[in-house]
Short mmCIF file of the C-alpha atoms (twelve columns), coordinates in Angstrom:
data_MODEL
# 
_entry.id   MODEL 
# 
loop_
_atom_site.group_PDB 
_atom_site.id 
_atom_site.type_symbol 
_atom_site.label_atom_id 
_atom_site.label_alt_id 
_atom_site.label_comp_id 
_atom_site.label_asym_id 
_atom_site.label_seq_id 
_atom_site.Cartn_x 
_atom_site.Cartn_y 
_atom_site.Cartn_z 
_atom_site.pdbx_PDB_model_num 
ATOM 1   C CA . UNK A 1   177.379 90.537  117.767 1 
ATOM 2   C CA . UNK A 2   173.934 91.595  116.526 1 
ATOM 3   C CA . UNK A 3   172.431 93.949  119.136 1 
ATOM 4   C CA . UNK A 4   168.882 93.301  117.913 1 
ATOM 5   C CA . UNK A 5   169.297 89.614  118.683 1 
ATOM 6   C CA . UNK A 6   170.802 90.447  122.067 1 
ATOM 7   C CA . UNK A 7   167.865 92.764  122.805 1 
ATOM 8   C CA . UNK A 8   165.411 89.972  122.012 1 
ATOM 9   C CA . UNK A 9   167.395 87.534  124.149 1 
ATOM 10  C CA . UNK A 10  167.333 89.998  127.055 1 
ATOM 11  C CA . UNK A 11  163.548 90.253  126.873 1 
ATOM 12  C CA . UNK A 12  163.220 86.453  126.843 1 
ATOM 13  C CA . UNK A 13  165.538 86.223  129.857 1 
ATOM 14  C CA . UNK A 14  163.439 88.767  131.743 1 
ATOM 15  C CA . UNK A 15  160.085 87.295  130.757 1 
ATOM 16  C CA . UNK A 16  161.133 83.686  131.363 1 
ATOM 17  C CA . UNK A 17  159.023 82.613  128.368 1 
ATOM 18  C CA . UNK A 18  159.423 83.080  124.630 1 
ATOM 19  C CA . UNK A 19  155.683 83.526  124.172 1 
ATOM 20  C CA . UNK A 20  155.464 86.278  126.763 1 
ATOM 21  C CA . UNK A 21  158.611 87.928  125.375 1 
ATOM 22  C CA . UNK A 22  157.209 87.852  121.833 1 
ATOM 23  C CA . UNK A 23  154.066 89.639  123.053 1 
ATOM 24  C CA . UNK A 24  156.141 92.244  124.885 1 
ATOM 25  C CA . UNK A 25  158.285 92.793  121.792 1 
ATOM 26  C CA . UNK A 26  155.282 92.630  119.443 1 
ATOM 27  C CA . UNK A 27  157.044 89.994  117.384 1 
ATOM 28  C CA . UNK A 28  155.958 86.599  116.109 1 
ATOM 29  C CA . UNK A 29  156.851 83.753  118.460 1 
ATOM 30  C CA . UNK A 30  158.677 81.911  115.661 1 
ATOM 31  C CA . UNK A 31  160.712 85.031  114.890 1 
ATOM 32  C CA . UNK A 32  161.846 85.293  118.501 1 
ATOM 33  C CA . UNK A 33  162.822 81.618  118.558 1 
ATOM 34  C CA . UNK A 34  164.804 81.972  115.308 1 
ATOM 35  C CA . UNK A 35  166.660 85.025  116.593 1 
ATOM 36  C CA . UNK A 36  167.636 83.240  119.811 1 
ATOM 37  C CA . UNK A 37  168.856 80.205  117.848 1 
ATOM 38  C CA . UNK A 38  170.853 82.456  115.509 1 
ATOM 39  C CA . UNK A 39  172.425 84.235  118.478 1 
ATOM 40  C CA . UNK A 40  173.407 80.938  120.070 1 
ATOM 41  C CA . UNK A 41  174.980 79.781  116.795 1 
ATOM 42  C CA . UNK A 42  176.951 83.011  116.404 1 
ATOM 43  C CA . UNK A 43  178.283 82.722  119.947 1 
ATOM 44  C CA . UNK A 44  178.752 78.949  119.732 1 
ATOM 45  C CA . UNK A 45  177.103 78.644  123.136 1 
ATOM 46  C CA . UNK A 46  173.749 77.539  124.504 1 
ATOM 47  C CA . UNK A 47  172.072 80.456  126.255 1 
ATOM 48  C CA . UNK A 48  168.689 79.027  127.236 1 
ATOM 49  C CA . UNK A 49  167.295 75.743  128.452 1 
ATOM 50  C CA . UNK A 50  163.822 75.288  126.928 1 
ATOM 51  C CA . UNK A 51  161.142 73.769  129.162 1 
ATOM 52  C CA . UNK A 52  157.422 73.224  128.650 1 
ATOM 53  C CA . UNK A 53  156.747 75.916  131.259 1 
ATOM 54  C CA . UNK A 54  159.284 78.438  129.940 1 
ATOM 55  C CA . UNK A 55  163.014 79.052  129.690 1 
ATOM 56  C CA . UNK A 56  165.902 79.131  132.133 1 
ATOM 57  C CA . UNK A 57  169.343 80.633  131.643 1 
ATOM 58  C CA . UNK A 58  172.496 78.593  131.244 1 
ATOM 59  C CA . UNK A 59  175.785 79.842  132.724 1 
ATOM 60  C CA . UNK A 60  176.585 81.432  129.348 1 
ATOM 61  C CA . UNK A 61  173.130 83.011  129.302 1 
ATOM 62  C CA . UNK A 62  173.622 84.496  132.768 1 
ATOM 63  C CA . UNK A 63  176.924 86.029  131.650 1 
ATOM 64  C CA . UNK A 64  175.337 87.506  128.518 1 
ATOM 65  C CA . UNK A 65  172.428 88.985  130.498 1 
ATOM 66  C CA . UNK A 66  174.858 90.846  132.763 1 
ATOM 67  C CA . UNK A 67  176.817 92.206  129.807 1 
ATOM 68  C CA . UNK A 68  173.645 93.100  127.870 1 
ATOM 69  C CA . UNK A 69  172.158 94.970  130.833 1 
ATOM 70  C CA . UNK A 70  175.356 97.006  131.179 1 
ATOM 71  C CA . UNK A 71  175.176 97.901  127.496 1 
ATOM 72  C CA . UNK A 72  171.473 98.723  127.770 1 
ATOM 73  C CA . UNK A 73  172.188 101.008 130.722 1 
ATOM 74  C CA . UNK A 74  174.754 102.928 128.701 1 
ATOM 75  C CA . UNK A 75  172.263 103.389 125.847 1 
ATOM 76  C CA . UNK A 76  169.692 104.721 128.316 1 
ATOM 77  C CA . UNK A 77  172.174 107.148 129.870 1 
ATOM 78  C CA . UNK A 78  173.241 108.477 126.487 1 
ATOM 79  C CA . UNK A 79  169.615 108.854 125.428 1 
ATOM 80  C CA . UNK A 80  168.853 110.788 128.600 1 
ATOM 81  C CA . UNK A 81  171.795 113.156 128.112 1 
ATOM 82  C CA . UNK A 82  170.958 113.790 124.459 1 
ATOM 83  C CA . UNK A 83  167.270 114.390 125.044 1 
ATOM 84  C CA . UNK A 84  167.551 115.991 128.452 1 
ATOM 85  C CA . UNK A 85  167.357 119.525 127.176 1 
ATOM 86  C CA . UNK A 86  164.133 119.058 125.245 1 
ATOM 87  C CA . UNK A 87  161.112 120.910 126.596 1 
ATOM 88  C CA . UNK A 88  158.556 118.193 125.876 1 
ATOM 89  C CA . UNK A 89  158.171 115.172 128.157 1 
ATOM 90  C CA . UNK A 90  157.792 112.198 125.856 1 
ATOM 91  C CA . UNK A 91  158.033 108.422 125.924 1 
ATOM 92  C CA . UNK A 92  156.578 105.650 128.059 1 
ATOM 93  C CA . UNK A 93  156.837 105.292 131.833 1 
ATOM 94  C CA . UNK A 94  155.448 102.224 133.577 1 
ATOM 95  C CA . UNK A 95  154.457 102.615 137.235 1 
ATOM 96  C CA . UNK A 96  153.926 99.494  139.335 1 
ATOM 97  C CA . UNK A 97  151.933 100.055 142.519 1 
ATOM 98  C CA . UNK A 98  149.922 98.205  145.174 1 
ATOM 99  C CA . UNK A 99  146.307 98.005  144.054 1 
ATOM 100 C CA . UNK A 100 145.031 100.146 146.931 1 
ATOM 101 C CA . UNK A 101 147.219 103.145 146.155 1 
ATOM 102 C CA . UNK A 102 147.093 102.522 142.430 1 
ATOM 103 C CA . UNK A 103 143.315 102.425 142.123 1 
ATOM 104 C CA . UNK A 104 142.265 104.850 144.842 1 
ATOM 105 C CA . UNK A 105 144.910 107.546 144.360 1 
ATOM 106 C CA . UNK A 106 147.342 107.194 141.466 1 
ATOM 107 C CA . UNK A 107 144.743 106.427 138.788 1 
ATOM 108 C CA . UNK A 108 143.181 109.851 139.250 1 
ATOM 109 C CA . UNK A 109 146.366 111.848 139.722 1 
ATOM 110 C CA . UNK A 110 148.529 110.226 137.049 1 
ATOM 111 C CA . UNK A 111 145.650 110.636 134.620 1 
ATOM 112 C CA . UNK A 112 145.973 114.395 135.091 1 
ATOM 113 C CA . UNK A 113 149.713 114.229 134.357 1 
ATOM 114 C CA . UNK A 114 149.149 112.176 131.206 1 
ATOM 115 C CA . UNK A 115 146.583 114.713 130.021 1 
ATOM 116 C CA . UNK A 116 149.118 117.511 130.569 1 
ATOM 117 C CA . UNK A 117 151.810 115.913 128.363 1 
ATOM 118 C CA . UNK A 118 150.464 114.663 125.003 1 
ATOM 119 C CA . UNK A 119 153.717 112.859 124.186 1 
ATOM 120 C CA . UNK A 120 153.926 111.025 127.509 1 
ATOM 121 C CA . UNK A 121 152.452 107.535 127.887 1 
ATOM 122 C CA . UNK A 122 151.969 106.478 131.498 1 
ATOM 123 C CA . UNK A 123 151.302 102.797 132.106 1 
ATOM 124 C CA . UNK A 124 149.820 102.372 135.570 1 
ATOM 125 C CA . UNK A 125 149.908 98.760  136.764 1 
ATOM 126 C CA . UNK A 126 147.934 98.626  140.056 1 
ATOM 127 C CA . UNK A 127 148.241 94.984  141.067 1 
ATOM 128 C CA . UNK A 128 148.710 93.082  144.354 1 
ATOM 129 C CA . UNK A 129 152.274 91.996  143.566 1 
ATOM 130 C CA . UNK A 130 155.888 93.148  143.589 1 
ATOM 131 C CA . UNK A 131 157.675 94.626  140.586 1 
ATOM 132 C CA . UNK A 132 161.294 94.099  139.536 1 
ATOM 133 C CA . UNK A 133 162.997 97.260  138.335 1 
ATOM 134 C CA . UNK A 134 166.135 95.396  137.281 1 
ATOM 135 C CA . UNK A 135 164.047 93.183  134.971 1 
ATOM 136 C CA . UNK A 136 162.349 96.330  133.595 1 
ATOM 137 C CA . UNK A 137 158.900 95.233  134.793 1 
ATOM 138 C CA . UNK A 138 158.413 98.880  135.747 1 
ATOM 139 C CA . UNK A 139 160.326 102.167 135.576 1 
ATOM 140 C CA . UNK A 140 158.961 103.261 138.951 1 
ATOM 141 C CA . UNK A 141 157.694 100.927 141.649 1 
ATOM 142 C CA . UNK A 142 155.910 101.635 144.904 1 
ATOM 143 C CA . UNK A 143 156.451 98.977  147.544 1 
ATOM 144 C CA . UNK A 144 154.953 98.117  150.925 1 
ATOM 145 C CA . UNK A 145 158.299 97.053  152.401 1 
ATOM 146 C CA . UNK A 146 161.521 99.038  152.288 1 
ATOM 147 C CA . UNK A 147 163.796 97.277  149.777 1 
ATOM 148 C CA . UNK A 148 166.974 96.022  151.425 1 
ATOM 149 C CA . UNK A 149 169.004 95.118  148.358 1 
ATOM 150 C CA . UNK A 150 169.550 96.082  144.756 1 
ATOM 151 C CA . UNK A 151 170.692 99.250  143.002 1 
ATOM 152 C CA . UNK A 152 167.734 101.523 143.693 1 
ATOM 153 C CA . UNK A 153 166.860 105.158 144.170 1 
ATOM 154 C CA . UNK A 154 164.669 104.949 147.254 1 
ATOM 155 C CA . UNK A 155 162.572 107.360 149.286 1 
ATOM 156 C CA . UNK A 156 159.725 107.000 151.744 1 
ATOM 157 C CA . UNK A 157 156.519 108.158 150.119 1 
ATOM 158 C CA . UNK A 158 154.176 108.261 153.124 1 
ATOM 159 C CA . UNK A 159 152.737 106.351 156.047 1 
ATOM 160 C CA . UNK A 160 149.104 105.313 155.750 1 
ATOM 161 C CA . UNK A 161 146.534 103.792 158.077 1 
ATOM 162 C CA . UNK A 162 143.923 101.048 157.901 1 
ATOM 163 C CA . UNK A 163 140.903 100.576 160.162 1 
ATOM 164 C CA . UNK A 164 137.937 98.257  160.668 1 
ATOM 165 C CA . UNK A 165 134.838 99.123  158.627 1 
ATOM 166 C CA . UNK A 166 131.287 97.980  158.020 1 
ATOM 167 C CA . UNK A 167 128.512 99.550  155.983 1 
ATOM 168 C CA . UNK A 168 125.588 101.353 157.546 1 
ATOM 169 C CA . UNK A 169 123.138 98.891  155.970 1 
ATOM 170 C CA . UNK A 170 125.080 95.934  157.370 1 
ATOM 171 C CA . UNK A 171 125.121 97.356  160.899 1 
ATOM 172 C CA . UNK A 172 121.393 98.104  160.758 1 
ATOM 173 C CA . UNK A 173 120.668 94.561  159.589 1 
ATOM 174 C CA . UNK A 174 123.124 92.579  161.731 1 
ATOM 175 C CA . UNK A 175 123.442 94.826  164.766 1 
ATOM 176 C CA . UNK A 176 126.052 97.333  165.974 1 
ATOM 177 C CA . UNK A 177 129.670 96.536  166.779 1 
ATOM 178 C CA . UNK A 178 130.866 98.358  169.871 1 
ATOM 179 C CA . UNK A 179 133.350 95.871  171.316 1 
ATOM 180 C CA . UNK A 180 135.667 93.166  170.041 1 
ATOM 181 C CA . UNK A 181 133.268 90.517  171.342 1 
ATOM 182 C CA . UNK A 182 130.605 91.811  168.923 1 
ATOM 183 C CA . UNK A 183 132.679 90.463  166.026 1 
ATOM 184 C CA . UNK A 184 131.912 86.848  166.927 1 
ATOM 185 C CA . UNK A 185 129.870 85.182  164.193 1 
ATOM 186 C CA . UNK A 186 130.396 88.018  161.709 1 
ATOM 187 C CA . UNK A 187 131.689 87.494  158.182 1 
ATOM 188 C CA . UNK A 188 135.286 88.706  157.864 1 
ATOM 189 C CA . UNK A 189 136.087 90.170  154.436 1 
ATOM 190 C CA . UNK A 190 139.845 89.837  153.970 1 
ATOM 191 C CA . UNK A 191 142.649 88.972  151.545 1 
ATOM 192 C CA . UNK A 192 143.707 85.532  150.328 1 
ATOM 193 C CA . UNK A 193 146.689 84.449  152.391 1 
ATOM 194 C CA . UNK A 194 148.334 82.620  149.468 1 
ATOM 195 C CA . UNK A 195 148.393 85.909  147.541 1 
ATOM 196 C CA . UNK A 196 150.028 87.897  150.349 1 
ATOM 197 C CA . UNK A 197 153.218 89.215  148.760 1 
ATOM 198 C CA . UNK A 198 154.403 91.436  151.629 1 
ATOM 199 C CA . UNK A 199 154.824 91.233  155.390 1 
ATOM 200 C CA . UNK A 200 152.902 94.507  155.578 1 
ATOM 201 C CA . UNK A 201 149.707 92.550  154.845 1 
ATOM 202 C CA . UNK A 202 149.789 90.629  158.136 1 
ATOM 203 C CA . UNK A 203 147.200 92.845  159.868 1 
ATOM 204 C CA . UNK A 204 144.293 90.510  159.033 1 
ATOM 205 C CA . UNK A 205 145.402 87.984  161.649 1 
ATOM 206 C CA . UNK A 206 144.282 90.348  164.427 1 
ATOM 207 C CA . UNK A 207 140.598 90.069  163.506 1 
ATOM 208 C CA . UNK A 208 140.911 86.572  162.076 1 
ATOM 209 C CA . UNK A 209 141.157 85.223  165.630 1 
ATOM 210 C CA . UNK A 210 137.774 86.780  166.441 1 
ATOM 211 C CA . UNK A 211 135.849 85.911  163.272 1 
ATOM 212 C CA . UNK A 212 135.905 82.346  161.971 1 
ATOM 213 C CA . UNK A 213 133.678 83.032  158.957 1 
ATOM 214 C CA . UNK A 214 135.712 84.437  156.063 1 
ATOM 215 C CA . UNK A 215 135.168 85.805  152.597 1 
ATOM 216 C CA . UNK A 216 138.602 86.099  150.981 1 
ATOM 217 C CA . UNK A 217 139.208 88.413  148.022 1 
ATOM 218 C CA . UNK A 218 142.307 88.749  145.881 1 
ATOM 219 C CA . UNK A 219 142.275 92.541  145.537 1 
ATOM 220 C CA . UNK A 220 141.691 95.639  147.646 1 
ATOM 221 C CA . UNK A 221 138.863 96.741  145.345 1 
ATOM 222 C CA . UNK A 222 137.027 93.436  145.813 1 
ATOM 223 C CA . UNK A 223 137.332 93.715  149.599 1 
ATOM 224 C CA . UNK A 224 136.102 97.308  149.496 1 
ATOM 225 C CA . UNK A 225 133.074 96.428  147.371 1 
ATOM 226 C CA . UNK A 226 132.126 93.463  149.563 1 
ATOM 227 C CA . UNK A 227 132.202 95.601  152.710 1 
ATOM 228 C CA . UNK A 228 130.610 98.631  151.080 1 
ATOM 229 C CA . UNK A 229 127.657 96.625  149.790 1 
ATOM 230 C CA . UNK A 230 126.938 95.204  153.232 1 
ATOM 231 C CA . UNK A 231 128.250 91.644  153.228 1 
ATOM 232 C CA . UNK A 232 130.642 91.741  156.162 1 
ATOM 233 C CA . UNK A 233 133.350 93.484  158.179 1 
ATOM 234 C CA . UNK A 234 136.780 94.302  156.762 1 
ATOM 235 C CA . UNK A 235 140.049 96.115  157.320 1 
ATOM 236 C CA . UNK A 236 140.227 98.886  154.731 1 
ATOM 237 C CA . UNK A 237 142.593 101.684 153.762 1 
ATOM 238 C CA . UNK A 238 141.335 104.818 155.469 1 
ATOM 239 C CA . UNK A 239 142.140 107.063 152.504 1 
ATOM 240 C CA . UNK A 240 140.021 104.819 150.259 1 
ATOM 241 C CA . UNK A 241 137.177 104.292 152.744 1 
ATOM 242 C CA . UNK A 242 136.713 108.071 153.016 1 
ATOM 243 C CA . UNK A 243 135.303 108.030 149.503 1 
ATOM 244 C CA . UNK A 244 132.192 106.147 150.609 1 
ATOM 245 C CA . UNK A 245 129.769 107.809 153.058 1 
ATOM 246 C CA . UNK A 246 127.948 104.512 153.613 1 
ATOM 247 C CA . UNK A 247 130.993 103.080 155.422 1 
ATOM 248 C CA . UNK A 248 131.315 103.344 159.196 1 
ATOM 249 C CA . UNK A 249 134.616 103.065 161.028 1 
ATOM 250 C CA . UNK A 250 134.386 100.535 163.866 1 
ATOM 251 C CA . UNK A 251 136.494 99.789  166.941 1 
ATOM 252 C CA . UNK A 252 138.623 102.964 166.907 1 
ATOM 253 C CA . UNK A 253 141.228 101.282 169.122 1 
ATOM 254 C CA . UNK A 254 142.109 98.976  166.214 1 
ATOM 255 C CA . UNK A 255 144.294 100.809 163.738 1 
ATOM 256 C CA . UNK A 256 147.201 99.706  161.548 1 
ATOM 257 C CA . UNK A 257 150.033 101.920 160.284 1 
ATOM 258 C CA . UNK A 258 151.945 100.935 157.161 1 
ATOM 259 C CA . UNK A 259 154.256 102.709 154.683 1 
ATOM 260 C CA . UNK A 260 154.688 103.208 150.951 1 
ATOM 261 C CA . UNK A 261 158.187 103.396 149.444 1 
ATOM 262 C CA . UNK A 262 158.955 105.049 146.102 1 
ATOM 263 C CA . UNK A 263 161.681 103.342 144.074 1 
ATOM 264 C CA . UNK A 264 163.300 103.747 140.675 1 
ATOM 265 C CA . UNK A 265 166.373 102.298 138.984 1 
ATOM 266 C CA . UNK A 266 169.541 104.406 138.543 1 
ATOM 267 C CA . UNK A 267 169.805 103.390 134.887 1 
ATOM 268 C CA . UNK A 268 166.453 104.936 133.935 1 
ATOM 269 C CA . UNK A 269 165.892 107.503 136.684 1 
ATOM 270 C CA . UNK A 270 167.960 110.074 134.785 1 
ATOM 271 C CA . UNK A 271 165.563 110.166 131.832 1 
ATOM 272 C CA . UNK A 272 163.344 113.202 131.866 1 
ATOM 273 C CA . UNK A 273 160.107 111.251 131.525 1 
ATOM 274 C CA . UNK A 274 160.896 109.067 134.566 1 
ATOM 275 C CA . UNK A 275 162.067 112.057 136.595 1 
ATOM 276 C CA . UNK A 276 158.858 113.923 135.789 1 
ATOM 277 C CA . UNK A 277 156.569 111.057 136.794 1 
ATOM 278 C CA . UNK A 278 158.665 110.328 139.900 1 
ATOM 279 C CA . UNK A 279 158.545 113.969 140.992 1 
ATOM 280 C CA . UNK A 280 154.810 114.190 140.295 1 
ATOM 281 C CA . UNK A 281 154.000 111.108 142.384 1 
ATOM 282 C CA . UNK A 282 156.081 112.376 145.303 1 
ATOM 283 C CA . UNK A 283 154.579 115.872 145.218 1 
ATOM 284 C CA . UNK A 284 150.984 114.627 144.793 1 
ATOM 285 C CA . UNK A 285 151.249 112.293 147.777 1 
ATOM 286 C CA . UNK A 286 152.928 114.999 149.849 1 
ATOM 287 C CA . UNK A 287 150.093 117.428 149.087 1 
ATOM 288 C CA . UNK A 288 147.511 114.816 150.145 1 
ATOM 289 C CA . UNK A 289 149.462 113.355 153.060 1 
ATOM 290 C CA . UNK A 290 146.866 114.310 155.679 1 
ATOM 291 C CA . UNK A 291 144.323 112.063 153.954 1 
ATOM 292 C CA . UNK A 292 146.551 108.996 154.204 1 
ATOM 293 C CA . UNK A 293 146.672 108.866 157.987 1 
ATOM 294 C CA . UNK A 294 143.659 108.769 160.315 1 
ATOM 295 C CA . UNK A 295 144.303 110.256 163.748 1 
# 
């Protein structure tokens, strides 16, 4: 069996689309399709069902994915043991993170680590979504909920708090907010419910009952900018809001506590580059832990 063809098949299975897989592999779409067809012919089995929206695995395809991932894991382990004694930290590590932590903390800190190791490429993906380690969407993922299944190396990164904020210019223009009743008629800057990918994002419902006017944004940065520039009231991460002196914390009795969880996959955690980035994230957050929680 040709491992190169199997490797291409595995990427298609993970991506769910030949076009997306070809971009990930930096190969021509036609080349990927030919390699999959050749693999199916060599195995005398259909591996993929082609649809207009993508591909789905057949029973034979599912079996091959499991075998291919076991083989891939062994390659990764051998590579880690061979290169483990090298002094330089090299290679690519992809970190998937919630956009709040990714943009307002990790972007700055991981940039310093990348600058320290010329041979290390860190891909920070700060998006409001979940990441699958088993499908190699990331080498390290930070989640809002504690994962309950899967082969994972898991540790709690930190608790963090969120509070209600408005800008000084907004409060001067629209009037102060000293009680919950003062929220009536105000514009609530919040997330888009359809995009909520975690139960940890359910805090918006508390203020949503008090403010019927809503401006919904698909990212933490968009919410922050809308509140910071004086358009309405929002629930913001305290560690991010501290960056902006124009923001005022409102209703101190309203506070939300959530957690970040640091996860990696056993098959790649043993590589030096992943261990180094994992350790750096944990130590950086630990050193700044007091800024993540507002008393």
